[in-house]
HTML snippet that shows the backbone in 3Dmol.js (N, CA, C, O; Angstrom):
<script src="https://3Dmol.org/build/3Dmol-min.js"></script>
<div id="view" style="width:600px;height:400px;position:relative"></div>
<script>
const pdb = `
ATOM      1  N   UNK A   1     160.524  50.405  71.625  1.00  0.00           N
ATOM      2  CA  UNK A   1     161.190  50.062  70.380  1.00  0.00           C
ATOM      3  C   UNK A   1     160.667  51.000  69.301  1.00  0.00           C
ATOM      4  O   UNK A   1     159.470  51.275  69.219  1.00  0.00           O
ATOM      5  N   UNK A   2     161.581  51.481  68.482  1.00  0.00           N
ATOM      6  CA  UNK A   2     161.240  52.408  67.407  1.00  0.00           C
ATOM      7  C   UNK A   2     161.913  51.922  66.134  1.00  0.00           C
ATOM      8  O   UNK A   2     163.118  51.674  66.120  1.00  0.00           O
ATOM      9  N   UNK A   3     161.141  51.786  65.071  1.00  0.00           N
ATOM     10  CA  UNK A   3     161.692  51.386  63.778  1.00  0.00           C
ATOM     11  C   UNK A   3     161.528  52.553  62.824  1.00  0.00           C
ATOM     12  O   UNK A   3     160.444  53.125  62.716  1.00  0.00           O
ATOM     13  N   UNK A   4     162.605  52.908  62.129  1.00  0.00           N
ATOM     14  CA  UNK A   4     162.579  54.040  61.203  1.00  0.00           C
ATOM     15  C   UNK A   4     163.209  53.597  59.888  1.00  0.00           C
ATOM     16  O   UNK A   4     164.265  52.964  59.882  1.00  0.00           O
ATOM     17  N   UNK A   5     162.564  53.929  58.784  1.00  0.00           N
ATOM     18  CA  UNK A   5     163.141  53.627  57.477  1.00  0.00           C
ATOM     19  C   UNK A   5     164.031  54.792  57.067  1.00  0.00           C
ATOM     20  O   UNK A   5     163.591  55.941  57.019  1.00  0.00           O
ATOM     21  N   UNK A   6     165.290  54.477  56.772  1.00  0.00           N
ATOM     22  CA  UNK A   6     166.262  55.489  56.385  1.00  0.00           C
ATOM     23  C   UNK A   6     167.088  54.939  55.228  1.00  0.00           C
ATOM     24  O   UNK A   6     167.450  53.762  55.216  1.00  0.00           O
ATOM     25  N   UNK A   7     167.378  55.793  54.266  1.00  0.00           N
ATOM     26  CA  UNK A   7     168.236  55.419  53.148  1.00  0.00           C
ATOM     27  C   UNK A   7     169.554  54.875  53.685  1.00  0.00           C
ATOM     28  O   UNK A   7     170.141  55.451  54.601  1.00  0.00           O
ATOM     29  N   UNK A   8     170.019  53.759  53.112  1.00  0.00           N
ATOM     30  CA  UNK A   8     171.246  53.115  53.598  1.00  0.00           C
ATOM     31  C   UNK A   8     172.457  54.042  53.597  1.00  0.00           C
ATOM     32  O   UNK A   8     173.258  54.028  54.531  1.00  0.00           O
ATOM     33  N   UNK A   9     172.586  54.852  52.537  1.00  0.00           N
ATOM     34  CA  UNK A   9     173.734  55.760  52.444  1.00  0.00           C
ATOM     35  C   UNK A   9     173.697  56.796  53.561  1.00  0.00           C
ATOM     36  O   UNK A   9     174.714  57.061  54.202  1.00  0.00           O
ATOM     37  N   UNK A  10     172.528  57.380  53.792  1.00  0.00           N
ATOM     38  CA  UNK A  10     172.383  58.384  54.861  1.00  0.00           C
ATOM     39  C   UNK A  10     172.667  57.739  56.217  1.00  0.00           C
ATOM     40  O   UNK A  10     173.363  58.314  57.054  1.00  0.00           O
ATOM     41  N   UNK A  11     172.121  56.543  56.423  1.00  0.00           N
ATOM     42  CA  UNK A  11     172.336  55.858  57.701  1.00  0.00           C
ATOM     43  C   UNK A  11     173.826  55.619  57.938  1.00  0.00           C
ATOM     44  O   UNK A  11     174.328  55.864  59.035  1.00  0.00           O
ATOM     45  N   UNK A  12     174.531  55.144  56.917  1.00  0.00           N
ATOM     46  CA  UNK A  12     175.965  54.868  57.044  1.00  0.00           C
ATOM     47  C   UNK A  12     176.745  56.145  57.342  1.00  0.00           C
ATOM     48  O   UNK A  12     177.587  56.168  58.240  1.00  0.00           O
ATOM     49  N   UNK A  13     176.461  57.218  56.579  1.00  0.00           N
ATOM     50  CA  UNK A  13     177.179  58.481  56.784  1.00  0.00           C
ATOM     51  C   UNK A  13     176.871  59.073  58.155  1.00  0.00           C
ATOM     52  O   UNK A  13     177.761  59.584  58.835  1.00  0.00           O
ATOM     53  N   UNK A  14     175.604  58.998  58.555  1.00  0.00           N
ATOM     54  CA  UNK A  14     175.226  59.522  59.874  1.00  0.00           C
ATOM     55  C   UNK A  14     175.912  58.726  60.975  1.00  0.00           C
ATOM     56  O   UNK A  14     176.425  59.303  61.934  1.00  0.00           O
ATOM     57  N   UNK A  15     175.922  57.392  60.839  1.00  0.00           N
ATOM     58  CA  UNK A  15     176.558  56.546  61.859  1.00  0.00           C
ATOM     59  C   UNK A  15     178.036  56.881  61.988  1.00  0.00           C
ATOM     60  O   UNK A  15     178.566  56.949  63.097  1.00  0.00           O
ATOM     61  N   UNK A  16     178.707  57.092  60.852  1.00  0.00           N
ATOM     62  CA  UNK A  16     180.138  57.441  60.888  1.00  0.00           C
ATOM     63  C   UNK A  16     180.356  58.794  61.561  1.00  0.00           C
ATOM     64  O   UNK A  16     181.256  58.946  62.387  1.00  0.00           O
ATOM     65  N   UNK A  17     179.532  59.769  61.206  1.00  0.00           N
ATOM     66  CA  UNK A  17     179.651  61.104  61.793  1.00  0.00           C
ATOM     67  C   UNK A  17     179.377  61.062  63.289  1.00  0.00           C
ATOM     68  O   UNK A  17     180.123  61.633  64.084  1.00  0.00           O
ATOM     69  N   UNK A  18     178.295  60.377  63.664  1.00  0.00           N
ATOM     70  CA  UNK A  18     177.950  60.283  65.082  1.00  0.00           C
ATOM     71  C   UNK A  18     179.021  59.536  65.871  1.00  0.00           C
ATOM     72  O   UNK A  18     179.315  59.892  67.012  1.00  0.00           O
ATOM     73  N   UNK A  19     179.605  58.501  65.268  1.00  0.00           N
ATOM     74  CA  UNK A  19     180.668  57.752  65.938  1.00  0.00           C
ATOM     75  C   UNK A  19     181.849  58.664  66.268  1.00  0.00           C
ATOM     76  O   UNK A  19     182.478  58.531  67.318  1.00  0.00           O
ATOM     77  N   UNK A  20     182.139  59.597  65.348  1.00  0.00           N
ATOM     78  CA  UNK A  20     183.243  60.524  65.606  1.00  0.00           C
ATOM     79  C   UNK A  20     182.944  61.450  66.782  1.00  0.00           C
ATOM     80  O   UNK A  20     183.849  62.058  67.353  1.00  0.00           O
ATOM     81  N   UNK A  21     181.650  61.550  67.141  1.00  0.00           N
ATOM     82  CA  UNK A  21     181.234  62.361  68.289  1.00  0.00           C
ATOM     83  C   UNK A  21     181.030  61.513  69.544  1.00  0.00           C
ATOM     84  O   UNK A  21     180.667  62.017  70.607  1.00  0.00           O
ATOM     85  N   UNK A  22     181.276  60.209  69.390  1.00  0.00           N
ATOM     86  CA  UNK A  22     181.093  59.316  70.530  1.00  0.00           C
ATOM     87  C   UNK A  22     179.648  58.889  70.733  1.00  0.00           C
ATOM     88  O   UNK A  22     179.272  58.469  71.827  1.00  0.00           O
ATOM     89  N   UNK A  23     178.836  58.992  69.689  1.00  0.00           N
ATOM     90  CA  UNK A  23     177.416  58.633  69.782  1.00  0.00           C
ATOM     91  C   UNK A  23     177.066  57.541  68.783  1.00  0.00           C
ATOM     92  O   UNK A  23     177.682  57.428  67.723  1.00  0.00           O
ATOM     93  N   UNK A  24     176.079  56.747  69.133  1.00  0.00           N
ATOM     94  CA  UNK A  24     175.511  55.799  68.182  1.00  0.00           C
ATOM     95  C   UNK A  24     174.280  56.452  67.555  1.00  0.00           C
ATOM     96  O   UNK A  24     173.833  57.508  68.003  1.00  0.00           O
ATOM     97  N   UNK A  25     173.743  55.824  66.526  1.00  0.00           N
ATOM     98  CA  UNK A  25     172.507  56.337  65.924  1.00  0.00           C
ATOM     99  C   UNK A  25     171.397  56.303  66.971  1.00  0.00           C
ATOM    100  O   UNK A  25     170.608  57.243  67.066  1.00  0.00           O
ATOM    101  N   UNK A  26     171.331  55.240  67.750  1.00  0.00           N
ATOM    102  CA  UNK A  26     170.315  55.140  68.810  1.00  0.00           C
ATOM    103  C   UNK A  26     170.467  56.258  69.829  1.00  0.00           C
ATOM    104  O   UNK A  26     169.476  56.845  70.264  1.00  0.00           O
ATOM    105  N   UNK A  27     171.727  56.560  70.218  1.00  0.00           N
ATOM    106  CA  UNK A  27     171.975  57.669  71.152  1.00  0.00           C
ATOM    107  C   UNK A  27     171.442  58.976  70.579  1.00  0.00           C
ATOM    108  O   UNK A  27     170.791  59.751  71.278  1.00  0.00           O
ATOM    109  N   UNK A  28     171.725  59.213  69.294  1.00  0.00           N
ATOM    110  CA  UNK A  28     171.309  60.459  68.654  1.00  0.00           C
ATOM    111  C   UNK A  28     169.778  60.567  68.584  1.00  0.00           C
ATOM    112  O   UNK A  28     169.216  61.642  68.798  1.00  0.00           O
ATOM    113  N   UNK A  29     169.124  59.466  68.287  1.00  0.00           N
ATOM    114  CA  UNK A  29     167.657  59.480  68.228  1.00  0.00           C
ATOM    115  C   UNK A  29     167.085  59.749  69.618  1.00  0.00           C
ATOM    116  O   UNK A  29     166.160  60.548  69.768  1.00  0.00           O
ATOM    117  N   UNK A  30     167.637  59.079  70.637  1.00  0.00           N
ATOM    118  CA  UNK A  30     167.165  59.335  72.008  1.00  0.00           C
ATOM    119  C   UNK A  30     167.382  60.783  72.396  1.00  0.00           C
ATOM    120  O   UNK A  30     166.503  61.399  72.999  1.00  0.00           O
ATOM    121  N   UNK A  31     168.552  61.346  72.056  1.00  0.00           N
ATOM    122  CA  UNK A  31     168.850  62.747  72.351  1.00  0.00           C
ATOM    123  C   UNK A  31     167.858  63.672  71.650  1.00  0.00           C
ATOM    124  O   UNK A  31     167.332  64.608  72.252  1.00  0.00           O
ATOM    125  N   UNK A  32     167.609  63.394  70.365  1.00  0.00           N
ATOM    126  CA  UNK A  32     166.658  64.187  69.600  1.00  0.00           C
ATOM    127  C   UNK A  32     165.277  64.154  70.273  1.00  0.00           C
ATOM    128  O   UNK A  32     164.664  65.200  70.484  1.00  0.00           O
ATOM    129  N   UNK A  33     164.798  62.972  70.602  1.00  0.00           N
ATOM    130  CA  UNK A  33     163.463  62.851  71.201  1.00  0.00           C
ATOM    131  C   UNK A  33     163.388  63.515  72.576  1.00  0.00           C
ATOM    132  O   UNK A  33     162.363  64.104  72.920  1.00  0.00           O
ATOM    133  N   UNK A  34     164.458  63.428  73.363  1.00  0.00           N
ATOM    134  CA  UNK A  34     164.469  64.115  74.663  1.00  0.00           C
ATOM    135  C   UNK A  34     164.351  65.629  74.483  1.00  0.00           C
ATOM    136  O   UNK A  34     163.651  66.301  75.239  1.00  0.00           O
ATOM    137  N   UNK A  35     165.053  66.162  73.461  1.00  0.00           N
ATOM    138  CA  UNK A  35     164.972  67.607  73.199  1.00  0.00           C
ATOM    139  C   UNK A  35     163.576  67.998  72.719  1.00  0.00           C
ATOM    140  O   UNK A  35     163.072  69.057  73.091  1.00  0.00           O
ATOM    141  N   UNK A  36     162.954  67.166  71.907  1.00  0.00           N
ATOM    142  CA  UNK A  36     161.586  67.441  71.449  1.00  0.00           C
ATOM    143  C   UNK A  36     160.669  67.546  72.660  1.00  0.00           C
ATOM    144  O   UNK A  36     159.862  68.471  72.751  1.00  0.00           O
ATOM    145  N   UNK A  37     160.790  66.607  73.584  1.00  0.00           N
ATOM    146  CA  UNK A  37     159.953  66.625  74.785  1.00  0.00           C
ATOM    147  C   UNK A  37     160.266  67.844  75.645  1.00  0.00           C
ATOM    148  O   UNK A  37     159.354  68.547  76.080  1.00  0.00           O
ATOM    149  N   UNK A  38     161.542  68.097  75.892  1.00  0.00           N
ATOM    150  CA  UNK A  38     161.937  69.206  76.770  1.00  0.00           C
ATOM    151  C   UNK A  38     161.553  70.561  76.197  1.00  0.00           C
ATOM    152  O   UNK A  38     161.081  71.435  76.924  1.00  0.00           O
ATOM    153  N   UNK A  39     161.755  70.741  74.882  1.00  0.00           N
ATOM    154  CA  UNK A  39     161.501  72.037  74.245  1.00  0.00           C
ATOM    155  C   UNK A  39     160.097  72.161  73.675  1.00  0.00           C
ATOM    156  O   UNK A  39     159.642  73.253  73.335  1.00  0.00           O
ATOM    157  N   UNK A  40     159.414  71.014  73.574  1.00  0.00           N
ATOM    158  CA  UNK A  40     158.108  70.973  72.915  1.00  0.00           C
ATOM    159  C   UNK A  40     158.194  71.556  71.510  1.00  0.00           C
ATOM    160  O   UNK A  40     157.303  72.267  71.047  1.00  0.00           O
ATOM    161  N   UNK A  41     159.306  71.227  70.850  1.00  0.00           N
ATOM    162  CA  UNK A  41     159.564  71.715  69.489  1.00  0.00           C
ATOM    163  C   UNK A  41     160.693  70.877  68.894  1.00  0.00           C
ATOM    164  O   UNK A  41     161.420  70.189  69.611  1.00  0.00           O
ATOM    165  N   UNK A  42     160.825  70.946  67.586  1.00  0.00           N
ATOM    166  CA  UNK A  42     161.963  70.312  66.937  1.00  0.00           C
ATOM    167  C   UNK A  42     163.193  71.136  67.301  1.00  0.00           C
ATOM    168  O   UNK A  42     163.148  72.363  67.218  1.00  0.00           O
ATOM    169  N   UNK A  43     164.285  70.499  67.702  1.00  0.00           N
ATOM    170  CA  UNK A  43     165.435  71.237  68.228  1.00  0.00           C
ATOM    171  C   UNK A  43     166.343  71.881  67.184  1.00  0.00           C
ATOM    172  O   UNK A  43     167.523  72.116  67.447  1.00  0.00           O
ATOM    173  N   UNK A  44     165.812  72.160  66.029  1.00  0.00           N
ATOM    174  CA  UNK A  44     166.546  72.900  65.013  1.00  0.00           C
ATOM    175  C   UNK A  44     165.526  73.583  64.125  1.00  0.00           C
ATOM    176  O   UNK A  44     164.367  73.174  64.047  1.00  0.00           O
ATOM    177  N   UNK A  45     165.977  74.626  63.461  1.00  0.00           N
ATOM    178  CA  UNK A  45     165.076  75.405  62.622  1.00  0.00           C
ATOM    179  C   UNK A  45     164.857  74.699  61.283  1.00  0.00           C
ATOM    180  O   UNK A  45     165.806  74.252  60.637  1.00  0.00           O
ATOM    181  N   UNK A  46     163.599  74.609  60.885  1.00  0.00           N
ATOM    182  CA  UNK A  46     163.260  74.039  59.590  1.00  0.00           C
ATOM    183  C   UNK A  46     162.743  75.179  58.730  1.00  0.00           C
ATOM    184  O   UNK A  46     161.793  75.874  59.091  1.00  0.00           O
ATOM    185  N   UNK A  47     163.386  75.356  57.587  1.00  0.00           N
ATOM    186  CA  UNK A  47     162.999  76.455  56.707  1.00  0.00           C
ATOM    187  C   UNK A  47     162.656  75.923  55.324  1.00  0.00           C
ATOM    188  O   UNK A  47     163.286  74.994  54.818  1.00  0.00           O
ATOM    189  N   UNK A  48     161.669  76.520  54.744  1.00  0.00           N
ATOM    190  CA  UNK A  48     161.361  76.254  53.340  1.00  0.00           C
ATOM    191  C   UNK A  48     161.868  77.462  52.561  1.00  0.00           C
ATOM    192  O   UNK A  48     161.737  78.595  53.025  1.00  0.00           O
ATOM    193  N   UNK A  49     162.443  77.236  51.387  1.00  0.00           N
ATOM    194  CA  UNK A  49     162.945  78.381  50.626  1.00  0.00           C
ATOM    195  C   UNK A  49     161.807  79.325  50.239  1.00  0.00           C
ATOM    196  O   UNK A  49     160.710  78.884  49.896  1.00  0.00           O
ATOM    197  N   UNK A  50     162.085  80.635  50.299  1.00  0.00           N
ATOM    198  CA  UNK A  50     161.074  81.610  49.907  1.00  0.00           C
ATOM    199  C   UNK A  50     160.981  81.679  48.383  1.00  0.00           C
ATOM    200  O   UNK A  50     161.734  81.002  47.683  1.00  0.00           O
ATOM    201  N   UNK A  51     160.067  82.491  47.874  1.00  0.00           N
ATOM    202  CA  UNK A  51     159.825  82.570  46.428  1.00  0.00           C
ATOM    203  C   UNK A  51     161.081  82.983  45.660  1.00  0.00           C
ATOM    204  O   UNK A  51     161.349  82.448  44.584  1.00  0.00           O
ATOM    205  N   UNK A  52     161.850  83.924  46.200  1.00  0.00           N
ATOM    206  CA  UNK A  52     163.061  84.382  45.527  1.00  0.00           C
ATOM    207  C   UNK A  52     164.085  83.253  45.430  1.00  0.00           C
ATOM    208  O   UNK A  52     164.700  83.052  44.382  1.00  0.00           O
ATOM    209  N   UNK A  53     164.263  82.528  46.513  1.00  0.00           N
ATOM    210  CA  UNK A  53     165.213  81.419  46.520  1.00  0.00           C
ATOM    211  C   UNK A  53     164.763  80.312  45.583  1.00  0.00           C
ATOM    212  O   UNK A  53     165.574  79.751  44.847  1.00  0.00           O
ATOM    213  N   UNK A  54     163.449  79.987  45.607  1.00  0.00           N
ATOM    214  CA  UNK A  54     162.935  78.949  44.702  1.00  0.00           C
ATOM    215  C   UNK A  54     163.145  79.346  43.243  1.00  0.00           C
ATOM    216  O   UNK A  54     163.487  78.502  42.415  1.00  0.00           O
ATOM    217  N   UNK A  55     162.941  80.623  42.923  1.00  0.00           N
ATOM    218  CA  UNK A  55     163.154  81.103  41.548  1.00  0.00           C
ATOM    219  C   UNK A  55     164.624  80.980  41.165  1.00  0.00           C
ATOM    220  O   UNK A  55     164.940  80.570  40.048  1.00  0.00           O
ATOM    221  N   UNK A  56     165.522  81.331  42.078  1.00  0.00           N
ATOM    222  CA  UNK A  56     166.963  81.218  41.797  1.00  0.00           C
ATOM    223  C   UNK A  56     167.364  79.757  41.608  1.00  0.00           C
ATOM    224  O   UNK A  56     168.192  79.448  40.750  1.00  0.00           O
ATOM    225  N   UNK A  57     166.788  78.867  42.396  1.00  0.00           N
ATOM    226  CA  UNK A  57     167.080  77.442  42.257  1.00  0.00           C
ATOM    227  C   UNK A  57     166.585  76.924  40.907  1.00  0.00           C
ATOM    228  O   UNK A  57     167.276  76.148  40.248  1.00  0.00           O
ATOM    229  N   UNK A  58     165.399  77.347  40.500  1.00  0.00           N
ATOM    230  CA  UNK A  58     164.853  76.932  39.201  1.00  0.00           C
ATOM    231  C   UNK A  58     165.715  77.471  38.064  1.00  0.00           C
ATOM    232  O   UNK A  58     165.974  76.768  37.087  1.00  0.00           O
ATOM    233  N   UNK A  59     166.161  78.724  38.196  1.00  0.00           N
ATOM    234  CA  UNK A  59     167.023  79.324  37.179  1.00  0.00           C
ATOM    235  C   UNK A  59     168.341  78.549  37.069  1.00  0.00           C
ATOM    236  O   UNK A  59     168.839  78.308  35.970  1.00  0.00           O
ATOM    237  N   UNK A  60     168.887  78.172  38.197  1.00  0.00           N
ATOM    238  CA  UNK A  60     170.122  77.391  38.207  1.00  0.00           C
ATOM    239  C   UNK A  60     169.923  76.053  37.511  1.00  0.00           C
ATOM    240  O   UNK A  60     170.770  75.625  36.726  1.00  0.00           O
ATOM    241  N   UNK A  61     168.809  75.395  37.795  1.00  0.00           N
ATOM    242  CA  UNK A  61     168.512  74.118  37.136  1.00  0.00           C
ATOM    243  C   UNK A  61     168.439  74.291  35.625  1.00  0.00           C
ATOM    244  O   UNK A  61     168.945  73.452  34.880  1.00  0.00           O
ATOM    245  N   UNK A  62     167.815  75.370  35.168  1.00  0.00           N
ATOM    246  CA  UNK A  62     167.712  75.630  33.728  1.00  0.00           C
ATOM    247  C   UNK A  62     169.077  75.896  33.103  1.00  0.00           C
ATOM    248  O   UNK A  62     169.365  75.415  32.007  1.00  0.00           O
ATOM    249  N   UNK A  63     169.906  76.651  33.789  1.00  0.00           N
ATOM    250  CA  UNK A  63     171.258  76.941  33.285  1.00  0.00           C
ATOM    251  C   UNK A  63     172.034  75.640  33.126  1.00  0.00           C
ATOM    252  O   UNK A  63     172.718  75.430  32.125  1.00  0.00           O
ATOM    253  N   UNK A  64     171.920  74.775  34.119  1.00  0.00           N
ATOM    254  CA  UNK A  64     172.631  73.502  34.062  1.00  0.00           C
ATOM    255  C   UNK A  64     172.125  72.670  32.891  1.00  0.00           C
ATOM    256  O   UNK A  64     172.919  72.054  32.181  1.00  0.00           O
ATOM    257  N   UNK A  65     170.810  72.646  32.683  1.00  0.00           N
ATOM    258  CA  UNK A  65     170.242  71.873  31.573  1.00  0.00           C
ATOM    259  C   UNK A  65     170.685  72.415  30.224  1.00  0.00           C
ATOM    260  O   UNK A  65     171.106  71.654  29.352  1.00  0.00           O
ATOM    261  N   UNK A  66     170.590  73.716  30.052  1.00  0.00           N
ATOM    262  CA  UNK A  66     170.876  74.347  28.762  1.00  0.00           C
ATOM    263  C   UNK A  66     172.366  74.322  28.455  1.00  0.00           C
ATOM    264  O   UNK A  66     172.768  73.961  27.349  1.00  0.00           O
ATOM    265  N   UNK A  67     173.169  74.696  29.411  1.00  0.00           N
ATOM    266  CA  UNK A  67     174.608  74.848  29.167  1.00  0.00           C
ATOM    267  C   UNK A  67     175.400  73.640  29.627  1.00  0.00           C
ATOM    268  O   UNK A  67     176.594  73.542  29.344  1.00  0.00           O
ATOM    269  N   UNK A  68     174.767  72.729  30.323  1.00  0.00           N
ATOM    270  CA  UNK A  68     175.445  71.569  30.884  1.00  0.00           C
ATOM    271  C   UNK A  68     176.723  72.002  31.597  1.00  0.00           C
ATOM    272  O   UNK A  68     177.796  71.436  31.393  1.00  0.00           O
ATOM    273  N   UNK A  69     176.576  73.012  32.430  1.00  0.00           N
ATOM    274  CA  UNK A  69     177.718  73.611  33.119  1.00  0.00           C
ATOM    275  C   UNK A  69     178.237  72.703  34.227  1.00  0.00           C
ATOM    276  O   UNK A  69     177.510  72.354  35.158  1.00  0.00           O
ATOM    277  N   UNK A  70     179.486  72.333  34.110  1.00  0.00           N
ATOM    278  CA  UNK A  70     180.195  71.591  35.154  1.00  0.00           C
ATOM    279  C   UNK A  70     181.631  72.100  35.153  1.00  0.00           C
ATOM    280  O   UNK A  70     182.278  72.168  34.108  1.00  0.00           O
ATOM    281  N   UNK A  71     182.114  72.451  36.322  1.00  0.00           N
ATOM    282  CA  UNK A  71     183.454  73.008  36.427  1.00  0.00           C
ATOM    283  C   UNK A  71     184.212  72.300  37.529  1.00  0.00           C
ATOM    284  O   UNK A  71     183.699  72.128  38.635  1.00  0.00           O
ATOM    285  N   UNK A  72     185.416  71.896  37.232  1.00  0.00           N
ATOM    286  CA  UNK A  72     186.263  71.251  38.224  1.00  0.00           C
ATOM    287  C   UNK A  72     187.019  72.248  39.070  1.00  0.00           C
ATOM    288  O   UNK A  72     187.518  71.908  40.143  1.00  0.00           O
ATOM    289  N   UNK A  73     187.108  73.486  38.593  1.00  0.00           N
ATOM    290  CA  UNK A  73     187.857  74.510  39.311  1.00  0.00           C
ATOM    291  C   UNK A  73     187.064  75.819  39.311  1.00  0.00           C
ATOM    292  O   UNK A  73     186.377  76.137  38.340  1.00  0.00           O
ATOM    293  N   UNK A  74     187.164  76.559  40.389  1.00  0.00           N
ATOM    294  CA  UNK A  74     186.447  77.831  40.509  1.00  0.00           C
ATOM    295  C   UNK A  74     186.893  78.813  39.431  1.00  0.00           C
ATOM    296  O   UNK A  74     186.074  79.573  38.915  1.00  0.00           O
ATOM    297  N   UNK A  75     188.180  78.807  39.084  1.00  0.00           N
ATOM    298  CA  UNK A  75     188.711  79.732  38.071  1.00  0.00           C
ATOM    299  C   UNK A  75     187.967  79.548  36.749  1.00  0.00           C
ATOM    300  O   UNK A  75     187.632  80.524  36.078  1.00  0.00           O
ATOM    301  N   UNK A  76     187.712  78.290  36.379  1.00  0.00           N
ATOM    302  CA  UNK A  76     187.007  78.006  35.126  1.00  0.00           C
ATOM    303  C   UNK A  76     185.556  78.471  35.195  1.00  0.00           C
ATOM    304  O   UNK A  76     185.011  78.973  34.211  1.00  0.00           O
ATOM    305  N   UNK A  77     184.940  78.305  36.350  1.00  0.00           N
ATOM    306  CA  UNK A  77     183.568  78.779  36.541  1.00  0.00           C
ATOM    307  C   UNK A  77     183.495  80.285  36.350  1.00  0.00           C
ATOM    308  O   UNK A  77     182.645  80.775  35.607  1.00  0.00           O
ATOM    309  N   UNK A  78     184.380  81.025  37.015  1.00  0.00           N
ATOM    310  CA  UNK A  78     184.360  82.483  36.910  1.00  0.00           C
ATOM    311  C   UNK A  78     184.677  82.951  35.493  1.00  0.00           C
ATOM    312  O   UNK A  78     184.092  83.927  35.021  1.00  0.00           O
ATOM    313  N   UNK A  79     185.580  82.280  34.820  1.00  0.00           N
ATOM    314  CA  UNK A  79     185.891  82.632  33.432  1.00  0.00           C
ATOM    315  C   UNK A  79     184.655  82.446  32.553  1.00  0.00           C
ATOM    316  O   UNK A  79     184.370  83.278  31.692  1.00  0.00           O
ATOM    317  N   UNK A  80     183.924  81.354  32.772  1.00  0.00           N
ATOM    318  CA  UNK A  80     182.718  81.112  31.994  1.00  0.00           C
ATOM    319  C   UNK A  80     181.633  82.149  32.314  1.00  0.00           C
ATOM    320  O   UNK A  80     180.916  82.592  31.417  1.00  0.00           O
ATOM    321  N   UNK A  81     181.516  82.528  33.570  1.00  0.00           N
ATOM    322  CA  UNK A  81     180.533  83.547  33.957  1.00  0.00           C
ATOM    323  C   UNK A  81     180.872  84.893  33.312  1.00  0.00           C
ATOM    324  O   UNK A  81     179.985  85.586  32.814  1.00  0.00           O
ATOM    325  N   UNK A  82     182.148  85.257  33.323  1.00  0.00           N
ATOM    326  CA  UNK A  82     182.565  86.515  32.696  1.00  0.00           C
ATOM    327  C   UNK A  82     182.310  86.479  31.190  1.00  0.00           C
ATOM    328  O   UNK A  82     181.888  87.475  30.603  1.00  0.00           O
ATOM    329  N   UNK A  83     182.562  85.352  30.583  1.00  0.00           N
ATOM    330  CA  UNK A  83     182.311  85.188  29.145  1.00  0.00           C
ATOM    331  C   UNK A  83     180.816  85.361  28.857  1.00  0.00           C
ATOM    332  O   UNK A  83     180.445  86.024  27.889  1.00  0.00           O
ATOM    333  N   UNK A  84     179.969  84.771  29.685  1.00  0.00           N
ATOM    334  CA  UNK A  84     178.527  84.887  29.487  1.00  0.00           C
ATOM    335  C   UNK A  84     178.055  86.323  29.661  1.00  0.00           C
ATOM    336  O   UNK A  84     177.126  86.753  28.978  1.00  0.00           O
ATOM    337  N   UNK A  85     178.682  87.074  30.568  1.00  0.00           N
ATOM    338  CA  UNK A  85     178.311  88.480  30.776  1.00  0.00           C
ATOM    339  C   UNK A  85     178.695  89.349  29.582  1.00  0.00           C
ATOM    340  O   UNK A  85     178.030  90.342  29.285  1.00  0.00           O
ATOM    341  N   UNK A  86     179.767  88.969  28.904  1.00  0.00           N
ATOM    342  CA  UNK A  86     180.245  89.744  27.759  1.00  0.00           C
ATOM    343  C   UNK A  86     179.388  89.502  26.498  1.00  0.00           C
ATOM    344  O   UNK A  86     179.400  90.308  25.568  1.00  0.00           O
ATOM    345  N   UNK A  87     178.654  88.389  26.486  1.00  0.00           N
ATOM    346  CA  UNK A  87     177.856  88.033  25.307  1.00  0.00           C
ATOM    347  C   UNK A  87     176.635  88.886  25.162  1.00  0.00           C
ATOM    348  O   UNK A  87     175.865  88.707  24.218  1.00  0.00           O
TER     349      UNK A  87
END
`;
const viewer = $3Dmol.createViewer("view");
viewer.addModel(pdb, "pdb");
viewer.setStyle({}, {cartoon: {color: "spectrum"}});
viewer.zoomTo();
viewer.render();
</script>
């Protein structure tokens, strides 16, 4: 028996996605653990963002805070970016 604490929203979305694949959450966990044993590794790549990516993410957060940028359409986003470049 294995008990895992998972956010309700994530659990619901994962269960729906897995159901579309013909799997239950329990099936997916068993599959994951079998792969860990067989491969002696986590069966997917785990990456941490490098310094350049972290800096870009921080810059994006600042832009959002300062300009409160939200766009419903890509055209509006690009127009705003072009406007900012012209300033």
